[in-house]
N, C-alpha and C positions, 0 to 999 in steps of 0.2 A: 485435113485434123484426120488424125490414126484413131484407129479403134478405142485406145486406151485415153483417148481428147471425149470422144464421144461417150463414152462411160462416164468419164466425168459430168459434164454438160447435162446427161441424160439424170445423171445421181439427184448434181444441184437440183434439175428441173421437178425432178421427185419429193425431193425434198421440203420444195416452195409449195407446191398443193400443199402436201401434205402439213404445211405451218402454217398457210393462210385461213386455216379453218379455226387456229386458235387468237386469233385476232378479234378482237371484239371492234365495235365501231363506239366511238366514247366521242364526246364532246369537251374541249383541252378544258375549255373555261371550266367545268364539275367537275371535272376528273381529283379522284382524292392525292392528295398530298402529304397525307398523315405520314407518322412517323413509324418505321414496324420494329421498333425496339433491337436494333443492332448497333448500337451506339451507346456507351456506358453514359449517364446521367452525370453531366460535368459537377453540380451540384452535391452529389457524391463521391464521385471519383477523380481525385484531384492531381493525378498524373500525368504527366504529355503524353499524346496522344496521335498517333494517326490514322485515318483510315482511309481506303479508297473502295470503289462502290462501282457495282455496273447496273442497268436497268435498260430494257427493252423499251427501244424511242415507238413513241405514241404512232398508232395507225397503221398500214400496211408495212411501212419501213421496220417496222418494230419484226417484221420475218426474218429479216436479214442480217439486222445490229442493232448495241447497244448505244447508249449511250454514259459516258466514265467522268466521273471528278472525283477530287480529292478534300478532304476535310482533314482540319488539325485544330489541335487543342492547345494549347500552352499549360504547364502545367500550374494548378490555380486556375485558370481561364474559366469564366462562368458560360460561356460562348464557344458553339465551336465555330471557326471559317471555314468554309467551304470555297476551292477554287475550282471552275470548270468553262468551258467555250459555250455560250448560249448564241448559234447563228442568226435567230430574229431580231437579236440585239442590233445588229449590224441597219435595220430599218431606221431606226433613230438614233443612232449613238456612233462614233467612229471607231468602237472599239467592241469585240463580241466575247472578250475579258469579262469575268464577273469573278467579284471577288467581295465576301458579304458574308455574314451571319446567318446562319439556316440550322435546321434540324439536319446532319449526315445522313441519315438514315433514312430521309422521306421516301415515300414513293413519287416517280418521277412521271409524272402527270396519268396516274391511274398503275403504272408498271410496279412489283412490287422490287426494292434494290436488293442486287451480291453484294455481303461485303467479300471482295475477293481479295484482300493484305492488309495486315494490321500491324502496328510497331507501337509499342507503348512501355514509359519508362525512361530508366537510366541512356543519357545520349541524344535522347526523339527532340528535343528543345533544341540541336544545332541542325537539327536534320529540316525540323519548321522553317527557321531561318532560311535553311540551302532553298527549301518550297520554295519560299516566296519569293527569293531572289529569280529564282530558275521560272517561274510563273510572269513574271513582271517581264521579263527577257524573249518572252514568247516570241518570234518574229513573223507569227500569221493572225496578230491579234486581229487584224484590219481587216483579213479575208476568211471566206468561209465557203466550202464545196461540201456539196456532203459526198459524192463520190467522186476518186477515191480521197482524197483530204485536198488540201487541211480542213479539220474539222474537230470537234469535240475530240476524240480518240486521242489525235494527231498532237493535243495539248497536252493530255494525261502522259503520253508516250514521253514527250520531250523534257517534260520534268522529273519524269522517271529515270533519264536518261542520267540526269542532270544528281540526283542524288539513287546510286544504286543500292545504297545498301540497303535499301526497302525491299528489293528483291520480288517486286511484284510479274506477274507474268499474268499479261491480259489476258481477256478470253479472247475465241478466234474471232466473235462475234462484234469486234470492237473494229471494227472498218476504220481504213485511217492507222489504227496507229504507226503503220509501214512505212506512209508518207514522210518523206525527208527532204521536199523540194529537186534542188538540182542535185541534192550531195549522194551520190550512188552506192559509198561502201561506210558502214559506220557502226555503231553499237548494236543493239538487240535492244529492240524498246525500255527490257530490265534494265538499260546500262551495262548489263553483264554483256560477254560475248560477239558474235560478227552476225552484222544482217547484209545484206546486198539487196537492195531496191530498187528498180526503176519505177520512179516515179508513183508509187504506191499500188502499181498495177501487177509488178509479178518481179518475185522474188524469193532470198532464200534464208533462213536465221537457225544457228545452231547455237546455240545458249545453253551453261548450266542453270539457269532459271527455268527460259520457257521451253528447252527441249530442242527438237527440230520440227524446223515451219515449211511449206511452200505457200508462198500467193501466189496466185492466179487471178488476177483479172479484180482484186481487192479481197481475194475469198482464201479464208487459210484452212490448210488441211496440215495435219501436224501429231506425233507422237512426244510425250515427256517421260521418257525414262525414268529423270530425277526425283516426280512427283506422278507417279504414274496414272497417265489419262491420256485419251486420244481426243485430238481438237479436230472439229466438223464445223464445216459454215453453217449457216441458219442453226444446226443444235447447241454448237457450244462444246464446252467442255466437256469429257464423259469422263468420268474414275471416281473416285473414293473423295470424301470429303477433303477440303484443305487441312492444311493441316492446324490452322490456328481456328479452325469450325468449332472447338466443341465449346470455344473460351466465348465465342460468340452467341453460342446458344445458351451458354447461361446466363451471359448478358440477359439476355433475351428473357429466361425464364426470369430472373430476377424482377424484372420491370414490372411484368405482368402479375408479381409476387404480392407486387407492393400497391 
């Protein structure tokens, strides 16, 4: 291993040590799953909505990665439908794919979710139909591997590739997003641009949505000049708030004012 390789490994280890202190022990059975106010109230907001969320995984694994999911609300619908992969469901069922009505912005076993993409209004109904179709066509619903995939982030990236209009830049902590099975060359997780991935363990991504990313052992490093930010393993995205964040903040403020 060369000097650069040693520096990369040393940096990751140092970050891991620093992040471990932020992980608190908690019982998943009693951890909060309350919504945090990032999703528009469906009883008030009648337009079609798609949102994509990420939240740190429970326990020590949260140092390294996040769980991601997709929420949709057709126009005039009274509930959100959430699409996600939950690995432990395979212990009792033949699929890890979960499609259910729930609060899209609920805490993930105590971890506060981050809204990473959103589309509203005209044309979103058609996107919702394609999301549903892609979700049910996910090829690894009967298997789950925490690292390097397929996992919950592999699922989210699969759906996003089928609906590139969403233009979602998944965080670098979404380990598994680069897993594509035996397919070595394809589109980036956003569905835009190019990706080479060696079973999710090594690869390179170039896209007008994600910018430029390098994957080493499932850990992503990168820079996005199109949405100015750095991408670091463990830490995540570092940069100004995403473009739609002001609207999400307004929604949260409105909810708390009610």
